[in-house]
N, C-alpha and C positions, 0 to 999 in steps of 0.2 A: 503492500499499500504505500503511495507516495503522499507524504505528508505537507502540505501548504506551509510554507514558512516565508516570513519576511525577508526583502531583499536586503534591506538594511539592519544595522545592530549599533548599538552603543559598545564602545571599547576603549579602555584605558589605552594611550599610545606615549611611549617614552621616544619623545621626539629627536632628543640629543641628550648627550650629558647633563644631568641635571634638570631637564625639562620635559615635563609631563602634561597629559591633556586627556580630557575623556570628549570623544567625538564619535561622531556616526561614520561607520565604514561598511563596506558590502559583507553580508554573510559569505563567509567561505564555503566553497563547493569541496565536499570532502575528495579526497585524491584516493587512488587506489590503495587498498589497505588500511584505509582510515574509516573513522567513524566520526560524524558530524554530532556533536554533544551539546544539547541545551544546557549551557552552565546556570545551576542551582545554587552553588554557593563557592566562593574563592575567598582565597586568603593572601596576605602579603606576610613577608618574612624580612629577616635581616640580608637575605641575599638577594632580594630585589633591591635593596639601597646599593649593593653593591653593582648590579645589572645597571642601575641608573646613573651611575658614578663612573662607566664606563671601564670597571676592570675586569668584565669578561670577556677575551679576546674574540670568542665565537660569536658575540651578539652584535648585530649590525642595526643600527639606526635608521629609519623609524622602527619601532618596535613593539609589539602587544604582548607583554609579561603576564607572569601567573603561571605556578607550578604547582600550585595546591588547591586543588579543585574536584567538584564531583557534579554529577548531573545525569541526564536522561538520553540516550541515544535516539535519534530523530532520524538519522539517514545514513546510509553505507554508502562507502565509495565503489566503484566498479570493481566487479571481482570478488566482491565480498558479501557473505552472507550470515555471517555470526559476530558477534551477539546481535539478536533482532533487535529492530527499534522497540523501544519501550522498556528496554533493560537499563537499570539504574547502576551507574558506574562511578568507582573511583579511580584516580590517575595516578600513576607514579611517574617519575621523571624522565628516566632513562630509557631509551630505545637503542639497543646496539644495532651493528652491521650485520651481526649474526654469523659471519664468516671468518673475522680475525682471531688469531689466539686467545685473547682475552674472552672475547664474545664464546669460542667455545668450550671455555671453562666454565661459562655461564657468569662470567665477569664484566655483564655488558655497561654496566658503569664505568669501566676501565676501557672501553672500545678504542681500538689504536685508530679508528677512521671517524675519530672527535669531528664535527662539524660538516662530514661529508655527507650533504643529504642524497647524493645520488649512491651512496652505498646503502643506504637505508636507516643511516643513522639518524638519530634525532633527539634531542636535549629540549623538552618540552618547556616552552617560557624562555629559555634560553638561545637556541640558535633557529628555533622556530616557534611560531606564535602561538602564546597560552592561552590561560584559560581567564584572564581578567577582562573578559568580555561577556556578551549574552549567548554568543555561540562559539564552538572551538573546533577544528578539525584535530583529530589525536588519532595517531595509530592505534590500531587494534591492538598492537602489543602492547601498550601500555596501560590498557584499560584492565580492571578488575571489576568483575559484578560484586554489588554489594550484598552481603548475608541478609537476609529479610529483617534481622534483629537490630540491623545498623541504619540510622536515618540518614539520608541525604548529606543531609549537614554533617553529620559526623564524617560522612565518608570522605568529605575535604581533607582528611588527616590522613589517608591512606599512604601518602609518600613519607610524610613527617613519622609516622609509626613505623614504616620501613626501616627509615635511616636509623632511629632510635634501637629498633630490634638488632639489624645488622651491627651495630656499636657492640652490643652486648654477646651478641654471637660470635664477633672479632675477639672481644676478651675472652671468651669461654667460662661464661657465668656458670658456676657450679651451685648446688642448692645449700644452703646454709650459709653463705660467704657474705663478708661484709662488702657492702658496695657504696663507694663516695662518688654523687654526681656533682660536677663541678659546673655553674650554670642553669640558673634557674626560669630558664627561657623554654618555649614550647616544646623542643626536641629534648633537652634536658628533663624536664617532667614527665615526656612519653617514657624517657629510658628508666626514670625512675619507678614509674609505675610497672613497667614491664619487667625490672626487674624484681620488685615483688612478685610478681606474676610467677616470675620463673622461679621464685623458692628462695632469693637471696635472704639471708638471715638478719641483715639490718641494711638499712638505706639512709646515706646521709647526704642533704642536699647543702650545697655551699654556693653562696651569693652573697647579693647586697639588695638594700631598698624594699619597696613594697611588692616587688616579684618574688622576695623570699618570703614575706609574709605569705603571699598566696600559697606558697608552696608547701606550707605546713602539713597539711593534709595528706601529702602523697608522698611522703617519707617517714622514718622513724623520728628522724631530728632533723632539724634546721641549724647551720650554723653561718655565722656572718664571716664573710672572707677575711675581713679582719683580725678575728680571732682563730684562723685555721690552723694555726701554728700546733694547737691541741690534737691535730688529727694525723701530725706527721708519722710516718710509720705505719700506720693503723689499717689501711685497707687491702683487701685481698683482690679488689679489683677498681679500678679510677676511670671514671668516664668524663672527658671534658667535652663541654658543647659550649664554651663562653667565647671562644676565639680570638683569645689575647694571649700576649706573651707570658704574662702574670700568671693566667690561668694554667698554661703549660706546665710552668715552673713548679707551680703547688700540686699540680697533679703528679708529678714525677719525685716530689717531696713526700707526698699523703702515702703511696704504696707501700706497703711492707716490703721487706727483703724477700725476694723470689714472687713478687706480685706481678700483676699485669696493670698497664696503662694505655686506656685508648684516647687518641687525640682525635676530636672528630670536629671543632669549630672552625678551625681557620680554613674554610674552604677556598676564599680569595687570595690574591697575590698581595705580598707586602707585610705580614707579620711575621717578623723574624724573632729566633730564640737563641739568646745570648746570656751569657754569666752564668751557665750551668756547668755545675762539677761533674765533668763525666763520671767520676766514680760513683756519683749516686744511681747511675745506671750500672756501670761495669760490676762494683762490689755490691750494689744490691739486687745483682742477678734480674734485673727486672726486664720483661717484656713490654717493649712501647710499641705500638702498634697505629698507624693511621687507619682513618675509616673515613670513606666518603660515599655519600648515596646508599645505594642498596642494589645487589645483584638478583638475578632471578629466584623469585620464589618467596622472598622475604615480606614483601608487602602483604602478599597472600596470608601468610603465616600471621601477620601482626594482624591483619583485620578479623580472622578468628578470635585471638585473645578480645578484641574489641567487642565481637559479637556476643562473647560469653560474660560480659560486663565488667572483666578484670582490668580496664582503662576506663576512667572518665575523662573523655577530651572535650566535652561540652564545658566543663568547669573552666577548662583552658581556653576557650572561645569568648574573651572577654566583652568584646565591643563588636557591633555589629550597625552595618551601613547599607545601604543601597549604593549600586554601582556607579550611578553619577554622583555620589558624593564621596568619590575618590578622595579627592585633596583633604577632606575634613578626617577619612578614615586613615590616609597617609601620615598626616599628621599627629593623630592618635597613637599611631603605631611608632614612629620614629621618636616621638618625644617622650614615649611611654606614658604618656597620660594614665593617672589612676592604675599605675601599676600593669599597662597593657601587655597582654602575652601573645595572642592572637587576635586581630582584628579581620572579621569575615564579613564579605559583600555578598549580596544577593541583586538577583536581578527579577 
């Protein structure tokens, strides 16, 4: 059945570094292997700030951003017959080429053909148009059917949950272990909840300000970063999502001897780690791992945790705006008004 659709839609457009607007643009035609998704919920995150600042080489202006979104399939591209129109879906960010060495390992988040759309690679909201719009053409490979128990709004967290779960899987979380999460933003608080769901014995969240106050319900304790010296050498696993040099240094100091550290916050270029005594790593016998995005299957596993009620993302969605009020939503998020964690836009 062919669904009648409008010819134009509202979309956020990053026109140039540090300049954006909300305008009407044509509704995209889904390409082969794509589905046209009517976007019902979309969010902004710190990575969007980096995109707007021009810090991602693969992004070309003007650009429609948005990589945390969900909605309903309304049309399929040529040669595509599944999932059918009417299916509610959440979106993950990375689609690999499928043929390079990393993709063959399932690590399409590390695709060696990054940015080459002719090979099938797509980084949604980065190298191709994203979901801060009323409609988005999305590769089928990036879509996850939402479980019946997951609302479409909560489905916008599909990629965040995958990122957080992958960091814990990278860190080989084991039941009963002590976990410290540094950075009480959206992904950090997803990681804290997923660590609990995964059997962690104790979860400590480190941060500052009103976000740390909001974090109290998601861990066993919260610690202001100024008092984090009390945690030195205490954790089996430390997961960092603050994205700063200070947070990375603190993560290394917080792990116990023989512990593991996962650094996941510094996704953009320009954050350097200096002043670290390497003996902390060497004599501490630490496993220090980087974690970026999430590879094959992780978002799907995370959605199942969400479906059984072990994670509360609605509590992390602190502010709501219509898409046309993006400027106010952007200011609310970037200025962390009222301890904003995630700002959701709806159409």
